[in-house]
C-alpha positions in Angstrom: 30.4 297.0 270.2 30.3 299.5 267.3 28.9 298.1 264.1 26.6 295.6 265.8 27.2 292.1 267.0 29.8 290.4 269.2 33.2 289.2 267.8 31.9 285.6 268.3 28.9 286.3 266.0 31.0 288.0 263.4 33.5 285.2 263.2 31.0 282.3 263.4 31.3 281.4 259.7 35.1 281.3 259.9 35.1 279.2 263.1 32.5 276.8 261.7 34.5 276.2 258.5 37.7 275.7 260.5 36.0 273.3 262.9 34.6 271.2 260.0 38.1 270.9 258.6 39.8 270.2 261.9 41.8 273.4 261.7 42.1 274.2 265.4 44.5 277.1 264.8 41.5 279.0 263.3 39.0 278.1 266.0 38.8 280.3 269.1 40.0 278.3 272.0 39.4 280.7 274.9 41.8 280.2 277.8 42.2 283.6 279.3 45.0 286.1 279.7 47.4 283.6 281.3 47.5 281.1 278.4 51.1 282.1 277.5 52.2 281.2 281.1 51.1 277.5 280.7 53.0 274.6 279.4 52.0 271.3 277.8 51.4 268.6 280.3 48.8 265.9 281.1 45.5 267.1 282.5 46.1 265.1 285.7 49.1 267.2 286.5 47.1 270.4 286.1 44.4 269.2 288.4 47.0 268.1 291.0 48.7 271.4 290.9 45.4 273.2 291.2 44.5 271.2 294.2 47.9 271.7 295.9 48.0 275.5 295.1 44.5 276.0 296.3 45.2 274.1 299.5 48.4 276.2 300.0 46.4 279.5 299.4 43.8 278.4 301.9 46.4 277.4 304.5 45.6 273.6 304.5 46.8 270.4 303.2 45.4 268.9 300.0 42.9 266.1 300.3 
């Protein structure tokens, strides 16, 4: 990266201050390129969907 340092290092003070104040909108919450494709739901539903979709992709039944 030109100018030295990674974006994480350069934004560390901002992220630390935001975390101290509980301002999660200013803290980097990395979730990848598909984050806009997700929807709010309980973690158990995500895990169940992951298991079912993985099983389907591998040609087997979950469990």
